[in-house]
C-alpha positions in Angstrom: -110.4 -220.6 -59.3 -110.5 -217.1 -60.7 -111.4 -214.0 -58.1 -113.8 -211.3 -58.4 -114.6 -207.9 -56.1 -117.1 -208.9 -53.7 -118.8 -205.9 -52.0 -121.9 -206.6 -49.1 -123.2 -203.5 -47.5 -126.5 -202.8 -45.5 -127.1 -198.8 -44.6 -125.3 -199.1 -41.2 -121.9 -200.6 -42.5 -119.9 -202.2 -45.2 -120.4 -205.9 -43.9 -117.2 -207.1 -46.6 -115.6 -205.9 -49.1 -113.0 -207.8 -51.0 -111.7 -210.8 -53.2 -114.2 -213.8 -53.5 -114.4 -217.0 -55.4 -117.9 -218.0 -55.3 -120.9 -216.4 -53.9 -124.0 -217.9 -53.0 -127.1 -216.2 -52.4 -130.7 -216.5 -51.4 -133.2 -214.9 -54.3 -137.1 -215.6 -54.9 -136.9 -218.9 -56.2 -133.9 -220.5 -54.2 -130.0 -220.0 -53.9 -128.2 -218.5 -56.8 -124.2 -219.5 -57.0 -122.0 -216.2 -58.4 -118.6 -217.3 -59.7 -115.8 -215.0 -61.4 -117.1 -213.4 -64.7 -120.7 -213.8 -64.2 -123.0 -212.4 -66.6 -124.3 -208.8 -65.5 -127.2 -208.9 -63.9 -129.3 -207.5 -60.9 -131.4 -209.5 -58.5 -133.5 -209.2 -55.5 -131.8 -210.7 -52.6 -134.2 -212.5 -50.2 -134.2 -212.9 -46.0 -131.8 -216.0 -45.5 -128.5 -217.1 -45.3 -125.7 -216.4 -47.9 -122.1 -217.4 -48.0 -119.4 -216.6 -49.9 -115.9 -218.7 -50.5 -112.4 -216.2 -50.2 -109.5 -217.0 -52.7 -107.7 -218.4 -49.4 -110.5 -221.0 -48.7 -111.9 -219.7 -46.3 -115.9 -219.9 -46.3 -117.7 -217.3 -44.6 -121.2 -217.2 -43.6 -123.9 -214.4 -43.1 -127.1 -213.7 -42.6 -129.3 -211.2 -44.3 -132.4 -209.4 -45.0 -134.1 -208.5 -48.2 -131.9 -206.4 -50.8 -130.8 -206.2 -54.3 -127.9 -207.6 -56.0 -125.9 -206.1 -58.8 -123.3 -207.8 -60.7 -121.5 -206.0 -63.6 -117.8 -206.5 -65.2 -115.9 -209.2 -62.7 -117.9 -207.3 -59.4 -120.7 -208.3 -57.1 -122.6 -206.1 -55.0 -125.1 -206.5 -52.4 -127.4 -203.8 -50.6 -129.5 -205.3 -47.8 -131.6 -203.9 -44.9 -129.1 -205.9 -42.5 -126.4 -208.5 -42.3 -125.0 -209.9 -39.7 -122.2 -213.1 -39.1 -123.5 -215.6 -36.5 -121.9 -214.2 -33.7 -123.4 -210.7 -34.3 -126.9 -212.3 -35.0 -126.6 -213.5 -31.6 -125.9 -210.4 -30.0 -128.2 -208.7 -32.1 -131.4 -210.4 -31.1 -129.9 -210.2 -27.2 -129.9 -206.7 -27.9 -133.5 -206.9 -29.7 -135.1 -208.9 -26.5 -133.7 -206.2 -24.5 -135.4 -203.3 -26.4 -138.4 -205.0 -26.3 -138.7 -205.8 -22.8 -137.7 -202.2 -22.0 -140.8 -201.4 -24.2 -142.7 -203.3 -22.2 -141.8 -201.9 -18.9 -142.1 -198.4 -20.5 -145.8 -199.1 -21.6 -146.4 -200.3 -18.2 -145.7 -196.9 -16.6 -147.2 -195.0 -19.4 -150.8 -197.1 -18.4 -149.8 -196.3 -14.7 -149.6 -192.5 -15.9 -152.4 -192.7 -17.3 -154.7 -194.2 -14.8 -152.7 -191.7 -11.9 -154.1 -188.9 -14.9 -157.6 -190.3 -14.5 -157.8 -190.6 -11.1 -156.6 -187.0 -10.2 -158.8 -185.6 -12.9 -161.9 -187.4 -11.6 -160.9 -186.1 -8.2 -160.5 -182.6 -9.4 -163.9 -182.6 -11.0 -165.5 -183.7 -8.0 -164.1 -181.2 -5.9 -165.1 -178.5 -8.6 -169.0 -180.0 -8.1 -168.6 -180.0 -4.7 -167.4 -176.6 -4.9 -170.3 -175.3 -7.1 -173.1 -177.0 -4.9 -171.5 -175.4 -1.7 -172.1 -172.0 -3.6 -175.6 -172.7 -4.5 -176.5 -173.2 -1.0 -174.8 -169.9 0.4 
């Protein structure tokens, strides 16, 4: 099989740059297969699993989020919001869960700080009222 040049990028990094003989990507109406010398086109890539076959027969799988696919002159380029290999996806999900937990703890601390500030304000107002009453008595 003939190969074509493939580039898969996210804003964070280039995921893959090299040759491929087959690319399968999720698009709005299903999966699209791309071979060498495909007609020039641009398509919206949807969230999902994509795969590409290298000239040596190795198949690589990745999970990508929305983006754009551009095909011209035997080159295919995908720019998507994020792209991960299955191993990286597990790590990313763990980091996301840890970040969500940390955010939850920060929100709890912020609520505690807010309540303490409310109590301090109420105490200050009460002290001021008592001082005003005392000064009126004298």
